[in-house]
DSSP file (Angstrom, degrees, kcal/mol; ACC not computed):
  #  RESIDUE AA STRUCTURE BP1 BP2  ACC     N-H-->O    O-->H-N    N-H-->O    O-->H-N    TCO  KAPPA ALPHA  PHI   PSI    X-CA   Y-CA   Z-CA
    1    1 A M              0   0    0      0, 0.0     2,-0.4     0, 0.0     0, 0.0   0.000 360.0 360.0 360.0 132.4  121.8   92.2  121.9
    2    2 A T        -     0   0    0     37,-0.0     2,-0.5    34,-0.0    34,-0.0  -0.706 360.0-158.5 -84.9 129.8  118.9   93.1  119.7
    3    3 A K        +     0   0    0     -2,-0.4    34,-2.1     2,-0.0    35,-0.9  -0.941  18.6 162.7-116.7 129.0  115.9   90.9  120.3
    4    4 A F  E     -A   36   0A   0     -2,-0.5     2,-0.4    32,-0.2    32,-0.2  -0.979  17.6-161.5-135.4 149.6  113.1   90.3  117.8
    5    5 A I  E     -A   35   0A   0     30,-2.0    30,-3.0    -2,-0.3     2,-0.6  -0.985  18.7-133.3-126.4 143.6  110.4   87.7  117.6
    6    6 A T  E     -A   34   0A   0     -2,-0.4     2,-0.7    28,-0.2    28,-0.2  -0.869  11.5-152.6-100.4 121.0  108.5   86.9  114.5
    7    7 A T  E     +A   33   0A   0     26,-3.2    26,-1.6    -2,-0.6     2,-0.3  -0.826  25.8 175.7 -90.4 119.9  104.7   86.7  114.9
    8    8 A A  E     -A   32   0A   0     -2,-0.7     2,-0.4    74,-0.4    24,-0.2  -0.920  16.6-166.8-128.1 151.6  103.5   84.4  112.1
    9    9 A A  E     -A   31   0A   0     22,-1.9    22,-1.3    -2,-0.3     2,-0.4  -1.000   6.7-157.0-137.7 139.0  100.1   83.0  111.3
   10   10 A M  E     -A   30   0A   0     -2,-0.4     2,-0.4    20,-0.2    20,-0.2  -0.916  16.6-177.9-110.9 142.0   99.1   80.2  108.9
   11   11 A C        -     0   0    0     18,-2.4     2,-0.1    -2,-0.4     5,-0.0  -0.999  29.0-113.7-143.7 135.7   95.7   80.1  107.6
   12   12 A A    >   -     0   0    0     -2,-0.4     3,-1.6     1,-0.1     4,-0.4  -0.425  27.5-123.8 -67.2 142.5   93.9   77.7  105.2
   13   13 A A  G >  S+     0   0    0      1,-0.3     3,-1.5     2,-0.2     4,-0.2   0.799 108.9  67.4 -57.9 -29.2   93.0   79.2  101.9
   14   14 A A  G >  S+     0   0    0      1,-0.3     3,-1.2     2,-0.2    -1,-0.3   0.814  92.3  59.3 -63.3 -29.6   89.3   78.2  102.6
   15   15 A L  G <  S+     0   0    0     -3,-1.6    -1,-0.3     1,-0.2    -2,-0.2   0.649  98.8  60.5 -72.1 -13.9   89.2   80.8  105.4
   16   16 A L  G <  S+     0   0    0     -3,-1.5    -1,-0.2    -4,-0.4    -2,-0.2   0.411  73.3 129.8 -94.4   1.5   90.0   83.5  102.9
   17   17 A A    <   +     0   0    0     -3,-1.2     2,-0.2    -4,-0.2    -3,-0.0  -0.340  28.9 163.5 -62.2 132.0   87.0   83.0  100.7
   18   18 A T        -     0   0    0      2,-0.4    -2,-0.0    -2,-0.1     4,-0.0  -0.738  54.7 -89.2-133.9-176.0   85.1   86.2  100.0
   19   19 A A  S    S+     0   0    0     -2,-0.2     3,-0.1     2,-0.1    -2,-0.1   0.674  95.3 100.3 -73.3 -16.2   82.5   87.3   97.5
   20   20 A A  S    S-     0   0    0      1,-0.1    -2,-0.4     2,-0.1     5,-0.1  -0.381  88.6 -94.8 -69.8 147.6   85.2   88.4   95.0
   21   21 A P    >>  -     0   0    0      0, 0.0     3,-1.4     0, 0.0     4,-0.6  -0.299  32.2-118.4 -60.6 147.0   86.0   86.0   92.2
   22   22 A A  G >4 S+     0   0    0      1,-0.3     3,-1.0     2,-0.2    -2,-0.1   0.857 113.6  54.7 -57.1 -38.5   88.9   83.7   92.9
   23   23 A A  G 34 S+     0   0    0      1,-0.2    -1,-0.3     3,-0.0    -3,-0.0   0.715 102.9  59.0 -69.1 -19.4   91.0   85.1   90.0
   24   24 A A  G <4 S+     0   0    0     -3,-1.4    -1,-0.2     1,-0.0    -2,-0.2   0.588 102.1  56.3 -88.1 -11.0   90.6   88.7   91.4
   25   25 A R  S << S-     0   0    0     -3,-1.0     2,-0.2    -4,-0.6    -1,-0.0  -0.962  79.3-124.7-126.3 139.2   92.2   88.0   94.8
   26   26 A P        -     0   0    0      0, 0.0     2,-0.7     0, 0.0    -2,-0.0  -0.509  24.5-128.0 -74.3 147.5   95.6   86.7   95.7
   27   27 A I        -     0   0    0     -2,-0.2     2,-0.5    40,-0.0   -14,-0.1  -0.879  28.1-176.7 -98.7 118.6   95.7   83.7   98.0
   28   28 A V        +     0   0    0     -2,-0.7     3,-0.1    38,-0.3   -12,-0.0  -0.971  12.0 177.5-117.3 123.6   98.0   84.3  100.9
   29   29 A N        +     0   0    0     -2,-0.5   -18,-2.4     1,-0.2     2,-0.3   0.591  65.8  19.7-102.8 -13.2   98.5   81.4  103.4
   30   30 A S  E     +A   10   0A   0    -20,-0.2     2,-0.3    35,-0.1    -1,-0.2  -0.993  54.2 175.1-153.3 158.1  100.9   83.0  105.8
   31   31 A A  E     -A    9   0A   0    -22,-1.3   -22,-1.9    -2,-0.3     2,-0.3  -0.965   9.4-165.2-155.2 160.6  102.3   86.3  107.0
   32   32 A S  E     -A    8   0A   0     -2,-0.3     2,-0.3   -24,-0.2   -24,-0.2  -0.976   7.4-165.5-149.4 162.4  104.7   87.5  109.6
   33   33 A E  E     -A    7   0A   0    -26,-1.6   -26,-3.2    -2,-0.3     2,-0.3  -0.973  23.8-124.3-150.0 133.9  105.8   90.6  111.5
   34   34 A E  E     -A    6   0A   0     -2,-0.3     2,-0.5   -28,-0.2   -28,-0.2  -0.594  20.4-159.5 -80.2 141.4  108.8   91.2  113.7
   35   35 A V  E     -A    5   0A   0    -30,-3.0   -30,-2.0    -2,-0.3     2,-0.3  -0.982  10.7-141.4-123.6 119.2  108.2   92.4  117.2
   36   36 A F  E     +A    4   0A   0     -2,-0.5   -32,-0.2   -32,-0.2    18,-0.0  -0.608  32.4 157.7 -79.3 134.6  111.1   94.1  119.0
   37   37 A Y    >   +     0   0    0    -34,-2.1     3,-1.6    -2,-0.3   -33,-0.2   0.172  36.6 112.4-141.4  19.9  111.5   93.3  122.7
   38   38 A G  T 3  S+     0   0    0    -35,-0.9   -34,-0.1     1,-0.3    -2,-0.0   0.693  78.3  57.9 -66.2 -18.1  115.1   94.1  123.4
   39   39 A D  T 3  S+     0   0    0    -36,-0.2     2,-0.4     8,-0.0    -1,-0.3   0.395  95.8  84.3 -90.8   2.0  114.0   97.0  125.6
   40   40 A L    <   -     0   0    0     -3,-1.6     2,-0.8     7,-0.0    -3,-0.1  -0.850  63.0-151.6-112.3 142.5  111.9   94.7  127.9
   41   41 A D    >   -     0   0    0     -2,-0.4     3,-2.6     1,-0.1     6,-0.3  -0.909  15.8-161.2-104.3 100.0  112.8   92.6  130.9
   42   42 A L  T 3  S+     0   0    0     -2,-0.8    -1,-0.1     1,-0.3     6,-0.1   0.545  83.6  70.1 -67.3  -6.2  110.2   89.8  130.6
   43   43 A S  T 3  S+     0   0    0      4,-0.1    -1,-0.3     5,-0.0     3,-0.1   0.597  84.8  83.5 -81.5 -10.6  110.7   88.8  134.2
   44   44 A Q  S <> S-     0   0    0     -3,-2.6     4,-2.7     1,-0.1     3,-0.5  -0.821  80.7-138.4 -92.8 127.4  109.0   92.1  135.2
   45   45 A P  H  > S+     0   0    0      0, 0.0     4,-2.2     0, 0.0     5,-0.2   0.867 102.5  50.0 -54.4 -41.9  105.2   91.9  135.1
   46   46 A E  H  > S+     0   0    0      2,-0.2     4,-1.7     1,-0.2     5,-0.1   0.855 112.6  47.4 -68.4 -32.5  104.7   95.3  133.5
   47   47 A H  H  > S+     0   0    0     -3,-0.5     4,-2.5    -6,-0.3    -1,-0.2   0.884 110.4  52.0 -72.9 -39.1  107.2   94.5  130.8
   48   48 A A  H  X S+     0   0    0     -4,-2.7     4,-2.3    -7,-0.3    -2,-0.2   0.888 109.4  50.5 -63.2 -38.4  105.6   91.1  130.2
   49   49 A A  H  X S+     0   0    0     -4,-2.2     4,-2.1    -5,-0.2    -1,-0.2   0.892 109.8  50.2 -66.1 -39.2  102.2   92.9  129.8
   50   50 A E  H  X S+     0   0    0     -4,-1.7     4,-2.3     2,-0.2    -2,-0.2   0.902 110.1  50.5 -64.2 -40.9  103.8   95.3  127.3
   51   51 A M  H  X S+     0   0    0     -4,-2.5     4,-2.6     1,-0.2    -2,-0.2   0.915 108.6  52.0 -63.0 -42.3  105.2   92.3  125.4
   52   52 A D  H  X S+     0   0    0     -4,-2.3     4,-2.4     1,-0.2    -1,-0.2   0.904 109.3  49.9 -61.1 -40.7  101.8   90.7  125.3
   53   53 A Q  H  X S+     0   0    0     -4,-2.1     4,-2.3     2,-0.2    -1,-0.2   0.911 110.3  50.1 -64.3 -41.8  100.3   93.9  123.9
   54   54 A R  H  X S+     0   0    0     -4,-2.3     4,-2.4     1,-0.2    -2,-0.2   0.907 111.7  48.5 -61.8 -41.6  102.9   94.1  121.2
   55   55 A L  H  X S+     0   0    0     -4,-2.6     4,-2.7     2,-0.2    -2,-0.2   0.900 110.4  50.6 -66.3 -40.2  102.3   90.4  120.3
   56   56 A R  H  X S+     0   0    0     -4,-2.4     4,-2.4     2,-0.2    -2,-0.2   0.906 111.5  48.4 -63.4 -41.5   98.5   91.0  120.2
   57   57 A T  H  X S+     0   0    0     -4,-2.3     4,-2.4     2,-0.2    -2,-0.2   0.934 113.2  47.2 -64.0 -45.3   99.0   94.0  117.9
   58   58 A A  H  X S+     0   0    0     -4,-2.4     4,-2.9     2,-0.2    -2,-0.2   0.903 111.4  51.0 -63.5 -41.5  101.3   92.1  115.6
   59   59 A A  H  X S+     0   0    0     -4,-2.7     4,-2.5     2,-0.2     5,-0.2   0.914 110.5  49.2 -62.4 -42.5   98.9   89.1  115.5
   60   60 A R  H  X S+     0   0    0     -4,-2.4     4,-1.8     2,-0.2    -2,-0.2   0.923 113.2  47.1 -61.7 -44.0   96.0   91.4  114.6
   61   61 A N  H  X S+     0   0    0     -4,-2.4     4,-1.5     2,-0.2    -2,-0.2   0.925 112.8  48.8 -62.6 -45.7   98.2   93.0  111.8
   62   62 A V  H  X S+     0   0    0     -4,-2.9     4,-0.8     1,-0.2    -2,-0.2   0.920 112.1  47.8 -61.7 -45.8   99.3   89.7  110.5
   63   63 A C  H  < S+     0   0    0     -4,-2.5     4,-0.5     1,-0.2     3,-0.4   0.821 106.3  57.3 -70.6 -30.0   95.8   88.2  110.4
   64   64 A R  H >< S+     0   0    0     -4,-1.8     3,-1.0     1,-0.2    -1,-0.2   0.869 103.2  55.1 -65.0 -35.1   94.4   91.3  108.6
   65   65 A R  H 3< S+     0   0    0     -4,-1.5    -1,-0.2     1,-0.2    -2,-0.2   0.755 100.9  60.7 -68.2 -22.1   96.9   90.8  105.9
   66   66 A L  T 3< S-     0   0    0     -4,-0.8   -38,-0.3    -3,-0.4    -1,-0.2   0.603 120.7  -0.7 -82.2 -11.2   95.6   87.3  105.4
   67   67 A G    <   -     0   0    0     -3,-1.0     3,-0.3    -4,-0.5    -1,-0.2  -0.965  67.8-111.0-172.1 157.4   92.1   88.4  104.5
   68   68 A P  S    S+     0   0    0      0, 0.0     2,-0.4     0, 0.0    -1,-0.1   0.807 111.0  28.7 -68.1 -30.0   89.9   91.4  104.1
   69   69 A N    >   +     0   0    0      1,-0.1     3,-0.5    -6,-0.1     6,-0.2  -0.820  61.5 163.0-134.5  94.3   87.8   90.7  107.2
   70   70 A R  T 3   +     0   0    0     -2,-0.4     9,-0.2    -3,-0.3     8,-0.1   0.042  54.8  92.9-101.7  26.0   89.6   88.8  109.9
   71   71 A D  T 3   +     0   0    0      4,-0.1    -1,-0.2    -7,-0.1    -7,-0.0   0.415  69.2  90.1 -94.6   1.3   87.1   89.7  112.7
   72   72 A D  S <> S-     0   0    0     -3,-0.5     4,-1.9     1,-0.1     3,-0.5  -0.140 105.0 -80.6 -83.4-174.0   85.1   86.5  112.1
   73   73 A L  H  > S+     0   0    0      1,-0.3     4,-2.4     2,-0.2     5,-0.2   0.869 132.5  55.9 -58.0 -38.1   85.8   83.1  113.8
   74   74 A G  H  > S+     0   0    0      1,-0.2     4,-2.5     2,-0.2    -1,-0.3   0.867 105.5  52.5 -62.4 -35.5   88.6   82.4  111.3
   75   75 A G  H  > S+     0   0    0     -3,-0.5     4,-2.7     2,-0.2    -2,-0.2   0.884 107.6  50.6 -67.0 -39.1   90.2   85.7  112.4
   76   76 A V  H  X S+     0   0    0     -4,-1.9     4,-2.6     2,-0.2    -2,-0.2   0.929 112.2  47.0 -63.0 -45.4   90.0   84.7  116.1
   77   77 A R  H  X S+     0   0    0     -4,-2.4     4,-2.6     2,-0.2    -2,-0.2   0.912 111.5  52.0 -61.9 -42.2   91.6   81.4  115.3
   78   78 A C  H  X S+     0   0    0     -4,-2.5     4,-2.7     2,-0.2    -2,-0.2   0.946 112.1  44.9 -59.7 -49.8   94.3   83.2  113.2
   79   79 A R  H  X S+     0   0    0     -4,-2.7     4,-2.7     1,-0.2     5,-0.2   0.907 113.5  50.3 -63.1 -42.2   95.1   85.6  116.1
   80   80 A N  H  X S+     0   0    0     -4,-2.6     4,-2.4     2,-0.2    -1,-0.2   0.901 112.2  47.7 -62.9 -40.5   95.2   82.7  118.7
   81   81 A T  H  X S+     0   0    0     -4,-2.6     4,-2.6     2,-0.2     5,-0.2   0.927 112.3  49.0 -65.1 -45.2   97.5   80.7  116.5
   82   82 A A  H  X S+     0   0    0     -4,-2.7     4,-2.3    -5,-0.2   -74,-0.4   0.920 113.6  46.5 -61.5 -44.1   99.8   83.6  115.9
   83   83 A L  H  X S+     0   0    0     -4,-2.7     4,-2.7     2,-0.2     5,-0.2   0.914 112.4  50.0 -64.5 -43.2  100.0   84.4  119.6
   84   84 A S  H  X S+     0   0    0     -4,-2.4     4,-2.2    -5,-0.2    -2,-0.2   0.919 112.5  46.9 -61.5 -44.8  100.5   80.8  120.5
   85   85 A N  H  X S+     0   0    0     -4,-2.6     4,-2.0   -77,-0.2    -1,-0.2   0.906 113.8  47.7 -64.2 -42.3  103.4   80.5  118.0
   86   86 A A  H  X S+     0   0    0     -4,-2.3     4,-2.3    -5,-0.2    -2,-0.2   0.920 112.0  49.0 -66.8 -43.6  105.0   83.7  119.1
   87   87 A R  H  X S+     0   0    0     -4,-2.7     4,-2.7     1,-0.2     5,-0.2   0.901 110.7  51.1 -63.6 -40.0  104.8   82.9  122.8
   88   88 A A  H  X S+     0   0    0     -4,-2.2     4,-1.8    -5,-0.2    -1,-0.2   0.896 109.7  50.4 -63.1 -39.4  106.3   79.4  122.2
   89   89 A A  H  X S+     0   0    0     -4,-2.0     4,-0.7     2,-0.2    -2,-0.2   0.906 111.4  47.9 -65.3 -41.5  109.2   81.0  120.3
   90   90 A I  H >X S+     0   0    0     -4,-2.3     3,-1.2     1,-0.2     4,-0.8   0.938 111.1  50.0 -64.3 -46.9  109.8   83.5  123.1
   91   91 A N  H >< S+     0   0    0     -4,-2.7     3,-0.5     1,-0.3    -1,-0.2   0.832 107.0  56.3 -62.7 -31.3  109.8   80.7  125.7
   92   92 A G  H 3< S+     0   0    0     -4,-1.8    -1,-0.3     1,-0.2    -2,-0.2   0.688 106.0  51.4 -71.6 -18.1  112.2   78.7  123.6
   93   93 A R  H <<        0   0    0     -3,-1.2    -1,-0.2    -4,-0.7    -2,-0.2   0.573 360.0 360.0 -94.9 -11.7  114.7   81.6  123.6
   94   94 A R    <<        0   0    0     -4,-0.8    -1,-0.2    -3,-0.5    -2,-0.1   0.497 360.0 360.0 -73.7 360.0  114.7   82.1  127.4
């Protein structure tokens, strides 16, 4: 069985404000990325750590797509939300 989880993040449009004029930038409120984990046995600590790393990478990628600079406080919130949502989805599938 192929296993994927979708890491998604929702972000308020206000967090995306930059110096560019509003008409010059698209407003994106959500993004997602699939994370494959069919090769992992999540009951094994080393596999669970690998899954966590994959989720963190996906969350970072997703949040970068939501704004040009997601290393600010809004970026931290975005990554935390994406990780929380992905972990809840995985726990719901067990």
